[in-house]
Structure formats: C-alpha cells, structure tokens
N, C-alpha and C positions, 0 to 999 in steps of 0.2 A: 734702585739700580735698574730694574727691568724697564721703568719708565724712561730712564736715560738712554738705554739701549734702543728702545723703540723710537725715541726722538732722533737718535743718530741715524737709524735706518730710514726714517722719513726724510732727513736732510740729505742722505746719500742717494735717495731715489730720484729718478728723473722728474721734472715738473709734470703736473697732471696732464698738460696738453701733449706730452710725449709718451703717455702711458696708454698705448693702444692707438693705432693709426685711425681707427674709426672716428675718433674724436675730431681730428683735423679733416679727414676725408669727407665725412658727412657735412661738416660746416663748409668746407671748400667747395664740395660738389654743389650744394645748394646755392652758394654765392655765384658760382660759375653758371649754373642754370639760369639764374636771374639775369646775369650779365649777357648771356647769349641771346635770351629773348629780347632784351632791350636793344641790343646792337642789331639784331635781325629786323625788328620792327622799324628802327631808324633807317636801315639800309633799304628795306622794302618800300618805305615812303619817300625815299630819295633824299633824306636829311643827312645821310652819312655814307661815305665810301669806305668800306672795310679794307684794312691794309693787308689782307690775306691774298695769296696767289690762287686760292680756291675760288670757284664760283660761289657767290654769297649764299645761295640756297644749299649748295653742297657743304659749305663750311657750317652752316646752321645745323644741318642734319648730322654731320660728323661729330660736332662738338656736343650735341645733346646725347648722341648714341655712345660714342667712345670716350668723350670727355666727362660729361656728367655721370652717365651710367657706369663708365669704367671706374670712377672714383667710388661710387656707391657700392659696386660689386666688391671692390677691394676692401672697402670699409666694412662691409657685411662679413667678409671672410675673416678679417682681423678680429671681429667681435665674436663670430660663431665658432671658428675653428678651435680656440681653447676650450669651449664647452663640448665640442665633438670629441676632442682628443684627450682632454685632461692635461695638456701641456701648457706651460706658462705663456702669458701674453708677451708679445715682443714690445720692448720699450726702448727709449733713448734714441741714439743716433740713427739706427735703422729706420725708425719712424720718420725722423726729420729728412733722411735721405729719400725715402719713398715719396713723401709728400712733395719734396723739392723737385723730384723727377717729374711727377705729375704736373706740377705748376709750370716747370720749364717747357714741357711739351705743349701746354695750352698757349703759352705766350709765343713759342716758336711758330706754331701753326697760325695763330692770329696775325703775326707779323711776317708771314712767309713771302710777302711781296718783296721784302728786303733780306730776310734770313733764308738761307738755302732750304727749300722744301724737304730735302732728304734729311736734314737735321731734325726737323719737327717730326718726320715719320719715324726716325730712329728712336727719339725720345718717347714718342707715343707708344710704339710697339714695345719698347724696352720696359716701360712701366707695367704693361699688362703681363709681360713675361716674368717680371719680378714678382708680381702677385701670384702667378702660376708656380714659380719656384718655391715661394713661401708655402703655398697650400700643399704642394707635392711633398716638401720636406716634412711638414707636420703630419700629414695624413699617412704617409708611408712609415714614418717613425713610430706612429701609434698603432698602425694596423687598422685604421678607421675604415668604415665601409663606404665613405663618400668619395671613392675614387672616380666614379663617372663624371663628377663635376670638373675634374682636371681636364677631361677631353673637351668639355664645353669651353673652358678657359683657353685652351690651346687654339681651338677653332675661332674663338672670339678675337684673339690676338692676330690670327691669320687674316680674318675678315678686316680688321683694322688696317693691316698692311696692304691688303687688296684695295681698300678704299683710297689709301694714299696713292697707290699705283694708278688707280683710275683717274684721280685728280691730276696726275702728271701725264696723262694721256697714254699710259702703257697698257690699258685694258680696254677692249672694244666696247664693253657694256659699262658705262660710267656709274651705274647704280648697283652693280653686282655685289661689291663689298658692303654697301649699306644694307641691301636686302639680307645678306648672309648674317651680318651682325644683328640686325633687327630680329631675324628669325631665332637666333640663339638666345637673345634676351627673353623672347616670348616663351621659349622652351624652359628657361630658368624659372619664369613666373609659374608656368604650368607644373613643373616638378617640385619646386620649393613651396609654392602655394598649396599644392596638394598634400604637403606634409604638415605645414604649420597651421593652416586655417582650420581644418577639422580638429586638430589636436588642441589648439588654443580654445576653440569653441566648446569642445567637450569638457575641458578642464574648468572653464568658467561656469558652464551649466551645472556641473557636478558640485561646484562650490556653492551654488545657489540651492542645492538639494534636489535638483531635477534628475531623475534617474531614467526617464522615458523620453523618447523623441530625440535621442542623442545623434550627432553626426555619424554617418557611415564612414568608417575608416578605410584606408586604402586597400583595395582588393584587385581582382582581375579586371574589373571595369575600368579602374584608373589606369592600369597598364594599357588597355585598349585605347583609351582617350589619348594618352601620351604617344602611342604608336601612330594613331591617326593624325595627330597634330604634326608630328615629325614628318610624315609622308606629305601632308598638305603643304607644309612650309618648304620642304625640299623642292617640290614642284613649283612653288611660288618663286623661290630663288632662281631655279634653273629656267623656268618658262612662265614668267609672271602673267602673260596675256592669254594663256591657254584656257579654253572653255572647261577642260577637265580640271585645271587648277582651281577655277572658280567653284566648281561643284565640290571638290575636296575641302576647300576652305569653309564653305557653308556647312558641310557635314561635320567638320571639326568644331566649328562654332556651336552647332546644335548639341554635340556631345559634351562640350564644356558647360553649356547651360544646364543640361541634365546633371552633370557632375556637381555643379554649384548648388543645385536644389537639394542634393543629398546631404549637405553640410549644415542644415538647420540654422541658417543665418538669421532668419527673422526671430528666432527664439533668443538671440543674443543682442537684440537691437538696443537694449538698455546699457550695454557696455560699448562705448564708441571705439575703444582700442581694438575690440574684437570685431564689431560690426563693420568697421571701415575696411577690414581685410576682405570681407565678402563683397562690399560695394566696389572695391578696387578690382577684384577678380572678375566682377560682372562685365567690366569693359573688355575683357579678353574675348568672350563669345560674341559680344556686340561688334567688336572690331573685325573679328574673323568673318562673321556673316556679312558685314558691310563690304569688306574687301572682296569676298567671293561674289557678292551680288553685283558689284560694280563691273564685273566681267560680262554680265548678262544685261544690265540696265544702265546705260550711260547717264541717265538722270541722277544716279547715285555717284557723287564725286569720289574718286579714289583718295583725294586729300582728306575727306571726312573720315574714311576708313582708317587711314594711316594715323590721323590725330586721335581717333578713338583708342588705338593701340598705344600710341606714344604719349600724348598729353593726358589720356585717360588711364589705361592700364599701367603703363610703366611709371609715370610720374606719381599717380596716387598710391600705387603699391610701394614704391620706394619711400615716399613720405610716411606711409603707415608703418613700414618696417623701421625707418630711422627714428621715428618718435618712440616707438616701443623699445627698440634696442638701447637708445640713449637713456631712457628712464631706467630700464633694467640694469644697465651696466654702470650707472652712477648711483645706484642704491636708492632710487626714488620709487614711490608707489606706482604700480602699473594701473594708473587711473588717468583718464583724459580730463584736463581742466577745460575751461571755456576757450582759452587760446588754442588749445590743441584741436578742439572740435571746429573752431573757426578755420584752422589750417585745412582740415579735411573738406569743409564746405567750400572754401575758395578754390581748391584745386579741382574738385569735381564740377563746380559751376563753370570755371574757366574752360575745362575740357569739353563740357556739354555745349557751351556757346561756340567754341572753335569748331566742333564737329558740325554743328547746325549752321554755321556762318554762311556757306554757299547757298543755302536753301531759304534763308530768312528774307523777308520783303523789305529790307532796308540796306543802307550802304554797307558793302562788304568790308571795306577798310575800317569803318567805325566798329563793326562787330569784331574784327581782328584785334583792334586796339583794346577794346573792352575785355575780350577774352584774355589777351596778354596781361592786362592789368590784374584781373582776378587771379589768373594762374600764377603770375609773378608775385602777387600779394601773399600767396600761400608760402612761397619760398622765403620771402622777406620776413614773414612772421615766424617761420621756422628758425631763421637765423637769429632773430631777436629773442626768442624764447628758449630755443634749444642750444644755440651757440654758447651762451654763458653756462648753461647747464652742463655741457660736455667739457668745457675748458676750465671749470672751477671744481674744487672738491665739494662734495655735499656737506651741508651744515651738520655737524655732529648732533645727534639726538640726545636730549637730556635724560638722565635716568629717572 
C-alpha cells in the first residue's frame, strides 16, 4: 500500500523540469548566452542586422548582464533559498510562469524594432522584481539572515530599468545602468564567493584528512575588502573616468588578490569543482586592476578589463556554480568528469583570448571569433551535458 501511495504522489507531482526553476533557468540562461554571442559576432562582422531598437553593442551588453545573469541569479536563488530557509522548493505553474516571463522579455527586447520597447522593459524589470518578491517572501518568512541580498536584487532591477531608459534616450549617460548592474554583479561575486569558496575548500581539505593550511574564514579583513570594493565601484559608476576612481579600483583588485591567497586554492587543485571557484574568482582582481590601470595607461584597453570581469569572472563563476548546483540538486556525486573539466577550460581559454585580443600581433576579428568559439563552446557543452541532467530524474541506484 505504501508503494502505491508513493506512486500516486509521484504521479501528482509536477514534471521534473518544473521542480525548481533553476533547472530551466540555468539551461535557458546558457542557451541565451550562446545565442547572444553568436548574434553579436554576426552583427559585428556585418553578416546580420539585429531586429532590436537598441544599439547592437548596447543590446549585447544588456542581454549578457540582465538577460543571462538575471536568469542565473534567479536560478541560484531558487536552488539556494530552500537550503537557507528550510522552506519547500517552489514547483509547478509558478516555475513555468517565471521562466515564461523571462523568455518573453528576451524576445520582446530582441524584436523591439517592431515590438514597443516599453513592453520589453516592463517584462524585463518585472522578472527581476518577481525574483525579488520570491526571495523576500522566503527570507522574511523564515527569519533568514540573508536579507542584504534583497537590497542588491532591488538595485539590480533598478539598474535594469535605468539601462532601458538610457536605450530610449531618457538618460544623459547611456552606460549608467550598465555600469550599475555590472557593479552589483561584481559585488555579488565578492560577497557570495567569499562565503562559498573558503567553505567548500575547507570541507574538501578536511575530507582528505588535511588539518593544517586550511583557508582563512571570513573575518574583518573580508569586511574591509567588501567595503573597499563597494567604494571603488560606486565611484566607477558615478565618475568612471576619474583618476581617483582608477586608484580605488587598483587598490580593490590588490585586496581581492590577497583575499584569494588566504583561501588555500592551490591545495585543492586535485578537485576541479573546488579549484575552478578559485580560478574564476581570480578574474575579479585581474579585471579590477586592469580597469583601474586603463585610467592611467591608455595602452591598456578598457574593453580588455571589462571582458576580464564579464567573460572571465562572471561567466566562469556562474558556470562553476551552475555545474556544482545541478549535480548537488539532482542527487549526483560532486565530482567533475572530463566534460565538466572541458567546460571550465573552454570558458577560461575564451576569456583569456578575448582579454588579450587587442594586444595580439594578428587579426583582431580572427581573435574575437576564436575567443567567441571557445567561450560559446563552454556553454554549448554545458547544455549538452547538464541540460539533460537537470531535466531528467536521476537514475535510481541499485541496492
């Protein structure tokens, strides 16, 4: 009888792809990142005219920041918040509705040459506000301590709206919303990375029986790094070309490099799922230093600094988190197979080539195309390996 009741419960449950929006948002986000890069390279080479009302570069930046990263942030919250709060995972039609809203926003913005741009803006901001409402409900209902993340989500939604307003000519500085959203994602990497990277590294080292040389857990130094980063990014958003801004960015980058060194990453090099978090975080100090240095030395292209932070830190960190979360939440071992290691190698190689492209002694567009192929290959492989993993039930283990 108990087996029959269990079977009825399984039949009544939503299909696996509606059990936690991270399953669809991680896969959808990766697919969209791949599509955006392909469309942008085609538009850049003159092979395609995008049907958006946005400037093609502005569309590319907006969709990678608020489209792809918006999906990943919402997916991460849907996977992490039940662990933070002990409350049940949201399933069923709310998942379908949220993913549908995200997809509608992407299509409305892409085709905003014919669809009213205000519609795309409303759908886009609406999705982020929906993620904020979900997080606020769960966090306040449980009394969880992660309330500061709600402020970041609210500001991220505001930055998204500001970027739409700039695209419609309503803001004097057309890049203000982009810089604000960019800065907020970097702060999320600094805050969340500072929690999970030393913790995961410490846990792995202790499982290996290593009791010495463990990562330094968060203390006052970490708070100082976060404060310095927030100050530097605030001035970058408000006065991006200031000499003082450049100095603050370099100082913040140096502090992050020292912070990363405290986490004993080289001791965990044998576990790719752990070590990739360190490698991904390393792009943060590199990008901040390059961004600050570009204010003093024009030979350092600002585009290289921005891609170190975007194609490097943001893309590699999100792939690292998505692979780990998908394995953990689908009951699979937290071990990186060869395909997963290849995903990590491709995204880092693509980012490195894109950062170096303006400085290399061969054709710039050829370097861009190769970097896009490597970087896009990481997301394609993620879709092929982790898409089915997220959308199918794990195979039951035999007794």
